[in-house]
VOBA-1610 file (N, C-alpha, C; in pm, whole numbers, padded with zeros to 5 digits, always signed):
BEGIN
Met-01141-00450-01995Met-01207-00321-01974Met-01323-00339-01878Pro-01336-00255-01778Pro-01444-00272-01681Pro-01581-00253-01743Ser-01677-00318-01687Ser-01812-00311-01740Ser-01880-00183-01695Arg-01972-00135-01779Arg-02052-00019-01741Arg-02170-00059-01654Ser-02188-00188-01628Ser-02306-00233-01558Ser-02284-00250-01408Arg-02184-00181-01355Arg-02157-00192-01213Arg-02282-00160-01132Ala-02315-00248-01041Ala-02435-00227-00960Ala-02403-00131-00847Arg-02490-00037-00823Arg-02473+00056-00712Arg-02504-00015-00581Ser-02422+00009-00480Ser-02451-00046-00348Ser-02556+00042-00281Ala-02621-00017-00181Ala-02725+00058-00110Ala-02665+00176-00035Asp-02534+00170-00007Asp-02470+00274+00073Asp-02405+00384-00012Glu-02407+00370-00143Glu-02331+00465-00225Glu-02378+00608-00209Ser-02507+00628-00198Ser-02558+00764-00182Ser-02502+00829-00056Ala-02498+00754+00053Ala-02445+00807+00179Ala-02295+00837+00166Leu-02221+00753+00093Leu-02078+00775+00076Leu-02053+00899-00010Arg-02134+00919-00113Arg-02122+01040-00194Arg-02143+01164-00107Asp-02246+01159-00023Asp-02272+01273+00065Asp-02155+01296+00160Ala-02094+01188+00208Ala-01983+01201+00302Ala-01862+01266+00237Val-01832+01229+00114Val-01718+01288+00043Val-01743+01436+00017Val-01863+01470-00025Val-01897+01610-00050Val-01885+01691+00080Ala-01937+01637+00189Ala-01928+01707+00318Ala-01782+01724+00361Ala-01700+01625+00335Ala-01558+01634+00372Ala-01488+01742+00291Gly-01520+01754+00163Gly-01461+01860+00081Gly-01499+01998+00131Arg-01624+02013+00170Arg-01668+02143+00224Arg-01600+02174+00357Arg-01580+02071+00436Arg-01511+02090+00564Arg-01367+02134+00543Leu-01297+02074+00448Leu-01159+02114+00419Leu-01153+02259+00373Gly-01248+02298+00289Gly-01251+02436+00241Gly-01284+02534+00352Ala-01379+02499+00437Ala-01420+02588+00545Ala-01306+02614+00643His-01216+02517+00658His-01105+02530+00752His-00978+02581+00685Gly-00989+02622+00560Gly-00874+02680+00491Gly-00765+02581+00458Leu-00799+02454+00444Leu-00699+02352+00417Leu-00684+02320+00269Ile-00770+02375+00186Ile-00759+02361+00041Ile-00793+02495-00023Ala-00743+02514-00144Ala-00773+02635-00221Ala-00783+02597-00367Ala-00860+02676-00442Ala-00876+02651-00586Ala-00914+02504-00609Gly-00845+02437-00700Gly-00878+02297-00729Gly-00794+02197-00653Glu-00726+02242-00547Glu-00636+02155-00472Glu-00710+02041-00403Gly-00632+01937-00372Gly-00680+01828-00289Gly-00762+01725-00363Asn-00779+01612-00299Asn-00862+01505-00355Asn-00904+01410-00245Leu-01017+01347-00263Leu-01073+01254-00166Leu-01130+01134-00237Ser-01121+01018-00173Ser-01183+00899-00230Ser-01233+00810-00119Val-01322+00718-00156Val-01373+00620-00062Val-01391+00489-00138Arg-01365+00380-00071Arg-01381+00248-00132Arg-01530+00213-00136Leu-01581+00182-00255Leu-01720+00138-00267Leu-01733-00011-00236Asp-01641-00089-00291Asp-01635-00233-00267Asp-01497-00280-00308Asp-01479-00407-00330Asp-01347-00459-00364Asp-01298-00413-00501Asp-01388-00369-00586Asp-01351-00339-00724Asp-01361-00193-00764Trp-01431-00111-00686Trp-01459+00024-00731Trp-01430+00128-00623Leu-01389+00246-00671Leu-01364+00362-00585Leu-01454+00477-00629Leu-01487+00561-00534Leu-01555+00688-00561Leu-01453+00798-00532Ile-01424+00885-00629Ile-01318+00982-00613Ile-01362+01118-00667Thr-01302+01223-00615Thr-01334+01358-00658Thr-01278+01384-00798Pro-01342+01473-00874Pro-01298+01501-01011Pro-01179+01595-01014Ser-01107+01590-01123Ser-00991+01677-01143Ser-01035+01819-01178Gly-00960+01916-01126Gly-00980+02055-01166Gly-01098+02126-01105Arg-01167+02065-01013Arg-01283+02126-00950Arg-01254+02160-00805Arg-01313+02268-00755Arg-01303+02299-00613Arg-01371+02188-00534Lys-01301+02133-00438Lys-01355+02021-00362Lys-01456+02067-00257Asp-01466+02197-00234Asp-01566+02247-00140Asp-01690+02299-00211Glu-01701+02273-00342Glu-01818+02318-00417Glu-01879+02205-00499Leu-01852+02081-00461Leu-01901+01967-00536Leu-02041+01927-00490Ser-02113+01860-00578Ser-02237+01795-00541Ser-02216+01644-00556Pro-02301+01563-00496Pro-02279+01418-00500Pro-02264+01360-00640His-02336+01413-00738His-02329+01355-00872His-02201+01393-00946Asp-02122+01487-00891Asp-01996+01525-00954Asp-01886+01421-00933Leu-01901+01334-00836Leu-01796+01237-00803Leu-01788+01129-00911Val-01669+01071-00924Val-01640+00979-01033Val-01616+00839-00978Val-01674+00739-01042Val-01651+00600-01006Val-01544+00543-01099Val-01442+00484-01040Val-01331+00427-01119Val-01296+00290-01065Pro-01235+00205-01147Pro-01187+00075-01097Pro-01079+00095-00993Arg-01075+00009-00893Arg-00980+00025-00784Arg-00841-00024-00821Arg-00830-00131-00896Arg-00701-00197-00910Arg-00615-00146-01024Ala-00674-00093-01129Ala-00593-00054-01244Ala-00664+00054-01322Pro-00591+00131-01401Pro-00657+00232-01485Pro-00760+00166-01574Gly-00865+00238-01599Gly-00969+00183-01683Gly-01071+00288-01721Glu-01175+00244-01780Glu-01279+00332-01829Glu-01360+00389-01715Ile-01389+00517-01719Ile-01472+00581-01618Ile-01617+00542-01644Val-01691+00518-01538Val-01830+00477-01551Val-01920+00579-01484Asp-02049+00555-01492Asp-02150+00628-01416Asp-02212+00745-01491Arg-02141+00810-01583Arg-02197+00926-01650Arg-02158+00922-01797Thr-02250+00968-01883Thr-02220+00972-02026Thr-02108+01070-02055Ser-02111+01184-01992Ser-02005+01284-02008Ser-01931+01299-01876Ala-01868+01193-01836Ala-01806+01191-01703Ala-01685+01281-01697Pro-01664+01348-01585Pro-01541+01425-01564Pro-01425+01330-01544Gln-01305+01384-01551Gln-01186+01304-01525Gln-01165+01292-01374Pro-01119+01176-01328Pro-01088+01163-01186Pro-00965+01244-01150Ser-00941+01261-01023Ser-00825+01335-00975Ser-00696+01289-01042Ser-00610+01385-01070Ser-00480+01351-01129Ser-00391+01274-01032Asp-00428+01271-00904Asp-00355+01194-00803Asp-00416+01057-00781Ile-00493+01007-00876Ile-00559+00878-00858Ile-00461+00766-00831Ala-00339+00777-00885Ala-00239+00672-00861Ala-00208+00657-00713Ile-00208+00769-00640Ile-00185+00763-00495Ile-00294+00682-00427His-00417+00710-00462His-00530+00641-00400His-00525+00491-00430Arg-00502+00458-00557Arg-00497+00316-00593Arg-00383+00244-00522Ala-00268+00309-00513Ala-00153+00247-00448Ala-00180+00221-00300Ile-00247+00316-00234Ile-00276+00299-00091Ile-00376+00187-00070Tyr-00483+00185-00148Tyr-00582+00078-00131Tyr-00522-00059-00159Ala-00429-00065-00254Ala-00364-00193-00285Ala-00274-00238-00172Ala-00210-00140-00105Ala-00114-00174+00000Ala-00179-00198+00136Arg-00294-00134+00161Arg-00359-00141+00292Arg-00504-00187+00276Ser-00529-00314+00303Ser-00665-00366+00287Ser-00762-00308+00389Asp-00707-00250+00498Asp-00793-00193+00600Asp-00841-00053+00567Val-00777+00012+00471Val-00810+00151+00439Val-00940+00158+00359Leu-01031+00244+00404Leu-01160+00262+00339Leu-01174+00399+00274Ala-01088+00495+00311Ala-01095+00630+00254Ala-00955+00691+00252Val-00933+00779+00155Val-00804+00848+00140Val-00831+00996+00114Thr-00758+01082+00182Thr-00770+01226+00157Thr-00631+01287+00139His-00625+01387+00055His-00499+01459+00031His-00531+01607+00024Ala-00452+01689+00094Ala-00470+01834+00089Ala-00334+01902+00100His-00324+02020+00040His-00202+02100+00043His-00205+02187+00168Leu-00186+02126+00282Leu-00197+02195+00411Leu-00093+02307+00419Pro-00136+02431+00441Pro-00041+02544+00434Pro+00075+02537+00532Ala+00049+02512+00660Ala+00159+02509+00757Ala+00250+02390+00732Ala+00192+02278+00692Ala+00274+02161+00661Ala+00368+02189+00545Met+00318+02255+00443Met+00404+02289+00330Met+00512+02387+00371Gly+00476+02483+00457Gly+00574+02582+00501Gly+00688+02520+00579Leu+00655+02429+00672Leu+00760+02366+00751Leu+00852+02281+00664Thr+00794+02200+00576Thr+00880+02114+00495Thr+00959+02194+00393Leu+00905+02306+00348Leu+00982+02394+00260Leu+01104+02449+00333Ala+01088+02471+00463Ala+01200+02517+00546Ala+01290+02403+00590Gly+01255+02281+00551Gly+01338+02166+00586Gly+01313+02108+00722Ile+01195+02134+00781Ile+01166+02090+00917Ile+01050+01990+00917Val+01067+01881+00990Val+00964+01779+01005Val+00927+01768+01152Pro+00804+01802+01190Pro+00766+01801+01332Pro+00747+01660+01385Asp+00759+01648+01516Asp+00741+01521+01587Asp+00603+01520+01651Pro+00514+01427+01614Pro+00380+01426+01673Pro+00377+01397+01821Ala+00488+01350+01878Ala+00491+01319+02021Ala+00482+01443+02110Val+00502+01563+02052Val+00505+01683+02136Val+00365+01730+02178Leu+00261+01686+02110Leu+00125+01727+02146Leu+00045+01605+02194Pro-00034+01620+02298Pro-00112+01506+02349Pro-00203+01444+02243Glu-00269+01527+02162Glu-00365+01476+02065Glu-00297+01395+01956Thr-00189+01449+01900Thr-00122+01375+01794Thr-00046+01255+01850Ala+00007+01267+01971Ala+00075+01154+02034Ala-00020+01036+02050Leu-00146+01065+02078Leu-00246+00960+02099Leu-00307+00912+01968Leu-00348+01007+01883Leu-00427+00973+01765Leu-00348+00962+01636Leu-00227+01017+01636Leu-00144+01014+01515Leu+00003+01000+01558Pro+00035+00891+01629Pro+00167+00881+01691Pro+00283+00869+01593Arg+00255+00827+01473Arg+00361+00814+01372Arg+00324+00898+01250Leu+00417+00982+01205Leu+00393+01069+01090Leu+00515+01060+00997Pro+00519+00961+00910Pro+00633+00947+00819Pro+00645+01067+00725Phe+00767+01091+00683Phe+00797+01200+00590Phe+00832+01139+00455Val+00769+01192+00348Val+00793+01144+00212Val+00861+01255+00133Pro+00984+01233+00087Pro+01055+01335+00008Pro+00981+01370-00120Phe+01014+01485-00174Phe+00943+01537-00291Phe+00955+01444-00411Ala+00845+01427-00480Ala+00839+01359-00609Ala+00730+01427-00689Pro+00735+01424-00822Pro+00636+01496-00902Pro+00493+01453-00870Ala+00403+01551-00863Ala+00262+01522-00836Ala+00205+01432-00945Gly+00127+01334-00904Gly+00064+01244-00998Gly+00154+01133-01049Ser+00278+01129-01003Ser+00373+01030-01055Ser+00359+00896-00984Ala+00399+00790-01055Ala+00402+00657-00994Ala+00503+00653-00880Glu+00610+00731-00893Glu+00712+00736-00788Glu+00653+00788-00657Leu+00576+00896-00665Leu+00516+00951-00544Leu+00414+00855-00486Ala+00331+00795-00571Ala+00229+00701-00523Ala+00293+00585-00449Ala+00401+00530-00504Ala+00468+00416-00441Ala+00531+00456-00309Ala+00591+00575-00304Ala+00656+00620-00181Ala+00554+00640-00069Ile+00439+00697-00102Ile+00335+00717-00001Ile+00281+00584+00049Ala+00253+00492-00043Ala+00202+00361-00003Ala+00303+00288+00085Asp+00430+00296+00050Asp+00533+00232+00131Asp+00538+00292+00272Ala+00530+00425+00280Ala+00537+00492+00410Ala+00419+00453+00499Leu+00304+00428+00439Leu+00184+00394+00515Leu+00180+00247+00557Thr+00276+00168+00514Thr+00278+00026+00550Thr+00396-00010+00639Glu+00469+00089+00687Glu+00588+00063+00767Glu+00563+00091+00915Gly+00619+00006+01000Gly+00616+00028+01143Gly+00486-00015+01210Ser+00483+00002+01340Ser+00366-00031+01420Ser+00352+00073+01531Pro+00232+00130+01547Pro+00114+00105+01466Pro+00129+00162+01325Leu+00049+00112+01233Leu+00054+00164+01097Leu+00015+00312+01098Pro+00083+00394+01020Pro+00053+00538+01020Pro-00088+00567+00967Gly-00146+00673+01020Gly-00274+00720+00969Gly-00260+00833+00871Ala-00137+00886+00858Ala-00112+00997+00766Ala+00037+01002+00735Val+00071+01068+00626Val+00211+01093+00591Val+00225+01240+00555Leu+00341+01295+00586Leu+00374+01433+00554Leu+00454+01434+00425Leu+00413+01517+00329Leu+00478+01522+00199Leu+00563+01648+00188Glu+00682+01635+00138Glu+00768+01751+00122Glu+00708+01849+00021Arg+00678+01971+00069Arg+00624+02079-00015Arg+00490+02046-00080His+00418+01947-00027His+00297+01900-00096His+00186+01863+00002Gly+00195+01911+00126Gly+00087+01887+00221Gly+00096+01751+00287Ala-00016+01680+00288Ala-00022+01551+00356Ala-00128+01463+00292Val-00114+01334+00317Val-00215+01235+00280Val-00255+01161+00406Ala-00386+01143+00426Ala-00436+01071+00542Ala-00533+00964+00497Val-00545+00860+00579Val-00636+00750+00547Val-00737+00733+00658Gly-00849+00670+00624Gly-00951+00637+00721Gly-00982+00489+00717Asp-00995+00428+00834Asp-01025+00285+00840Asp-01146+00256+00929Ala-01218+00359+00968Ala-01336+00341+01053Ala-01453+00291+00969Ala-01503+00174+01002Ala-01612+00116+00924Ala-01742+00192+00951Gly-01827+00195+00849Gly-01957+00261+00864Gly-02011+00304+00730Ala-02134+00266+00700Ala-02194+00301+00572Ala-02218+00450+00559Asp-02209+00524+00669Asp-02233+00667+00667Asp-02109+00747+00630Gly-02001+00679+00592Gly-01880+00751+00554Gly-01792+00787+00671Ala-01796+00709+00778Ala-01714+00738+00895Ala-01566+00742+00861Ala-01523+00659+00767Ala-01381+00655+00729Ala-01338+00785+00662Val-01428+00845+00585Val-01396+00972+00519Val-01374+01081+00624Ala-01466+01088+00721Ala-01453+01187+00828Ala-01327+01163+00910Gln-01293+01037+00935Gln-01172+01006+01010Gln-01047+01051+00936Ala-01044+01030+00804Ala-00928+01073+00725Ala-00913+01225+00730Val-01023+01298+00725Val-01016+01444+00735Val-00972+01485+00875Asp-01021+01415+00978Asp-00974+01442+01115Asp-00821+01435+01120Arg-00766+01333+01057Arg-00621+01313+01062Arg-00547+01422+00986Leu-00602+01466+00874Leu-00541+01580+00805Leu-00540+01703+00893Glu-00651+01728+00962Glu-00659+01843+01051Glu-00555+01833+01162Leu-00535+01713+01216Leu-00437+01695+01322Leu-00295+01723+01271Val-00266+01681+01149Val-00135+01711+01091Val-00115+01862+01083Glu-00216+01933+01037Glu-00203+02078+01024Glu-00195+02146+01161Val-00269+02098+01259Val-00258+02154+01395Val-00116+02136+01447Leu-00059+02018+01428Leu+00078+01993+01471Leu+00175+02090+01403Cys+00160+02106+01271Cys+00252+02192+01197Cys+00234+02338+01234Arg+00111+02382+01253Arg+00088+02521+01294Arg+00146+02548+01433Thr+00125+02453+01524Thr+00174+02470+01660Thr+00327+02473+01661Trp+00388+02384+01585Trp+00534+02380+01578Trp+00589+02511+01521Arg+00525+02558+01413Arg+00567+02685+01351Arg+00551+02800+01449Asp+00437+02806+01518Asp+00413+02917+01611Asp+00512+02912+01728Ala+00541+02791+01776Ala+00636+02778+01886Ala+00774+02827+01843Met+00813+02796+01721Met+00940+02843+01669Met+00945+02995+01665Leu+00838+03055+01615Leu+00834+03201+01603Leu+00835+03268+01740Ile+00755+03215+01832Ile+00747+03276+01966Ile+00879+03262+02039Arg+00936+03142+02036Arg+01062+03122+02108Arg+01174+03206+02045Ala+01177+03212+01911Ala+01280+03291+01846Ala+01266+03439+01880Ala+01140+03488+01883Ala+01118+03629+01917Ala+01156+03658+02062Ala+01131+03561+02150Ala+01155+03585+02293Ala+01300+03570+02332Thr+01371+03481+02266Thr+01507+03448+02310Thr+01614+03466+02205Gly+01573+03473+02080Gly+01671+03478+01973Gly+01742+03346+01954Gly+01686+03239+02012Gly+01748+03107+01999Gly+01734+03051+01860Gly+01816+02955+01828Gly+01810+02888+01698Gly+01700+02784+01694Ala+01679+02728+01575Ala+01572+02629+01558Ala+01591+02508+01647Gly+01718+02473+01678Gly+01743+02356+01760Gly+01702+02371+01904Thr+01668+02491+01947Thr+01628+02511+02087Thr+01481+02548+02100Ile+01407+02540+01992Ile+01269+02587+01996Ile+01179+02495+02078Leu+01176+02368+02043Leu+01084+02276+02109Leu+01161+02172+02190Arg+01096+02121+02293Arg+01162+02022+02377Arg+01067+01906+02402Pro+01119+01788+02427Pro+01033+01674+02461Pro+00951+01704+02586Pro+00832+01647+02597Pro+00747+01675+02713Pro+00811+01634+02845Asp+00905+01538+02844Asp+00959+01484+02968Asp+01095+01542+03003Thr+01132+01656+02946Thr+01262+01716+02977Thr+01243+01861+03017Gly+01349+01921+03068Gly+01342+02059+03109Gly+01370+02154+02996Pro+01352+02285+03019Pro+01378+02386+02916Pro+01521+02376+02864Gly+01536+02404+02737Gly+01668+02407+02676Gly+01706+02279+02607Ala+01626+02172+02624Ala+01656+02047+02554Ala+01633+02067+02405Pro+01702+01994+02319Pro+01687+02014+02176Pro+01552+01968+02124Ala+01514+02022+02011Ala+01388+01983+01948Ala+01390+01836+01911Arg+01273+01774+01917Arg+01263+01633+01881Arg+01234+01614+01733Gly+01188+01718+01668Gly+01159+01706+01526Gly+01288+01696+01446Thr+01271+01667+01317Thr+01385+01650+01230Thr+01412+01777+01153Asp+01536+01823+01157Asp+01579+01935+01074Asp+01653+01877+00955Arg+01583+01868+00843Arg+01640+01799+00726Arg+01749+01881+00658Arg+01762+02007+00695Arg+01869+02089+00638Arg+02007+02043+00683Lys+02012+01969+00793Lys+02140+01925+00849Lys+02185+01792+00791Arg+02105+01734+00702Arg+02140+01605+00647Arg+02228+01619+00524
//
């Protein structure tokens, strides 16, 4: 059982502020609603700071965050009447275990991302300059129950495959998970993870809008909506239409 005597690092206050600011940013941009989403940051090799379960992530204060052991379930520390950590804590633990470079993890139920995957469509980040540069690989993780070990393992596996290693994964009907690896006591990794979530949603919104505009203008099918940047009009979409599988 973990000890209650965990020493606070000199940077913990700044990391708490960074997580709170990230939650407010997600809410301000319409990327979370109600109690959706969760964020965490690595405090050290043994401890994580994570958002509480059931609370709006855009209305938290620094003392609302929960300190938990990184490697295995255990006793919550830091407060006599501590809240419960996010129900998706297994995802965070699995990612930190699989990727030693990851310093922060964010998850949000991105609306456009959920809409596309509900329709069976997975966008290709190569179609936009920003995602091609900053998020060149976006693995797709099929649906699994929220909070399950199955989902946690699938996300961790997706984030450890290929080169360069992915900065985010798209979840079927469940938004996306992004990681941050930018070092900095000021919570730079947390901000980077949120940046990556925003890029996923920009990609999905743009793909959705392009589909709607092209369909309205031409009556073409989904396979003719988007084209690779290096081809002429009429080339097939580069994204994956999972309905055809």
